[in-house]
C-alpha positions as CSV (number, residue, x, y, z in Angstrom):
1,M,62.3,-80.1,-44.7
2,T,62.7,-76.9,-46.7
3,E,59.8,-74.7,-47.2
4,V,59.0,-74.0,-50.8
5,T,58.1,-70.2,-51.7
6,Q,54.9,-69.7,-53.8
7,E,57.3,-68.6,-56.6
8,E,59.3,-71.7,-56.4
9,A,56.2,-73.8,-56.7
10,L,54.9,-71.7,-59.5
11,R,58.2,-72.2,-61.5
12,Q,58.1,-76.1,-60.7
13,A,54.5,-76.2,-61.7
14,D,55.6,-74.2,-65.0
15,A,58.4,-76.7,-65.6
16,L,56.1,-79.7,-65.2
17,V,53.4,-78.3,-67.5
18,S,56.0,-77.5,-70.1
19,E,57.1,-81.0,-69.9
20,A,53.7,-82.4,-70.2
21,L,53.1,-80.2,-73.1
22,H,56.3,-81.1,-74.9
23,E,55.2,-84.9,-74.5
24,T,51.7,-84.3,-75.6
25,E,52.9,-82.4,-78.8
26,T,55.4,-85.0,-79.7
27,R,52.6,-87.9,-79.2
28,C,50.5,-85.6,-81.4
29,T,52.8,-85.3,-84.0
30,V,53.2,-89.2,-84.3
31,L,49.6,-89.8,-84.2
32,A,49.3,-87.1,-86.9
33,E,51.8,-88.5,-89.1
34,F,50.2,-92.1,-88.7
35,T,46.7,-91.0,-89.4
36,S,47.7,-88.7,-92.4
37,Y,49.6,-91.9,-93.7
38,C,46.6,-93.9,-93.3
39,E,44.3,-91.2,-95.1
40,R,46.6,-90.9,-98.0
41,N,46.5,-94.5,-98.8
42,R,42.9,-95.0,-97.9
43,V,43.5,-97.5,-95.0
44,R,40.8,-96.9,-92.3
45,S,41.5,-99.7,-89.8
46,A,40.8,-100.2,-86.2
47,A,44.3,-98.7,-85.5
48,Y,43.5,-95.7,-87.4
49,S,40.2,-95.0,-85.6
50,E,41.9,-95.5,-82.3
51,A,44.7,-93.3,-83.3
52,H,42.3,-90.6,-84.7
53,R,40.2,-90.8,-81.3
54,E,43.6,-90.4,-79.4
55,L,44.7,-87.4,-81.3
56,R,41.4,-85.6,-80.7
57,A,41.6,-86.4,-76.9
58,L,45.2,-85.0,-76.9
59,H,44.4,-82.0,-78.5
60,D,41.8,-81.3,-75.7
61,H,44.4,-82.2,-73.2
62,R,47.0,-79.9,-74.8
63,R,44.4,-77.1,-74.8
64,G,44.3,-77.7,-71.0
65,L,47.7,-77.7,-70.6
66,L,48.1,-74.4,-72.3
67,R,45.4,-72.5,-70.2
68,R,47.3,-73.8,-67.2
69,Q,50.8,-72.7,-68.4
70,S,48.9,-69.3,-69.2
71,L,47.5,-69.1,-65.5
72,I,50.9,-69.9,-64.2
73,Q,52.6,-67.2,-66.3
74,Q,50.0,-64.7,-65.1
75,A,50.7,-65.8,-61.3
76,L,54.6,-65.4,-62.0
77,D,54.0,-62.1,-63.5
78,C,51.9,-60.5,-60.8
79,Q,54.1,-59.0,-57.9
80,V,53.7,-59.8,-54.4
81,G,50.8,-57.6,-53.2
82,Q,49.5,-56.5,-56.7
83,A,46.0,-57.4,-57.7
84,P,45.7,-59.9,-60.4
85,A,44.4,-58.8,-63.8
86,T,40.7,-58.0,-64.0
87,V,40.0,-60.1,-67.2
88,P,37.2,-62.3,-66.2
89,L,38.1,-66.1,-66.4
90,P,36.7,-68.0,-69.2
91,P,33.8,-70.3,-68.7
92,P,34.5,-74.0,-68.1
93,S,34.4,-76.2,-71.2
94,S,31.4,-78.4,-71.4
95,R,32.7,-81.9,-72.1
96,T,29.1,-83.3,-72.3
97,V,28.5,-82.5,-75.8
98,P,31.5,-84.2,-77.5
99,M,31.0,-87.2,-75.3
100,V,27.4,-87.4,-76.3
101,Q,28.4,-86.9,-79.9
102,H,31.4,-89.7,-79.7
103,Q,28.4,-91.9,-78.1
104,A,26.1,-91.1,-80.9
105,Q,28.8,-91.9,-83.5
106,I,29.5,-95.3,-82.0
107,Q,26.0,-96.3,-81.8
108,V,25.8,-95.4,-85.4
109,Q,29.0,-97.5,-86.2
110,A,27.7,-100.4,-84.2
111,R,24.4,-100.6,-86.0
112,A,26.1,-100.2,-89.5
113,R,28.3,-103.1,-88.6
114,G,25.2,-105.1,-87.3
115,R,23.4,-104.9,-90.8
116,G,26.8,-105.5,-92.7
């Protein structure tokens, strides 16, 4: 078994993140075209709603991949023995707010369907 250097591991991680980013962006493009078509034709089906939710989730996933890619690039740019940049890391994102909002939207939609 060969030992992988830190730089090789970072390059492999960068390649994996790049591939995942490409796949995510491709899926985003397809979903965006579908939702745009539905909006132009005023079609608000269950498929539209699901595509819209998936598109929002993929945008969040894409942002996370871009952050990872940036950190990997910073690590690759940092020479051995050199201290990393002293820029503070961004605070972790709070996923509770969007989830609560999404749950509230589902509850409102369920109530509206129950009355109709």
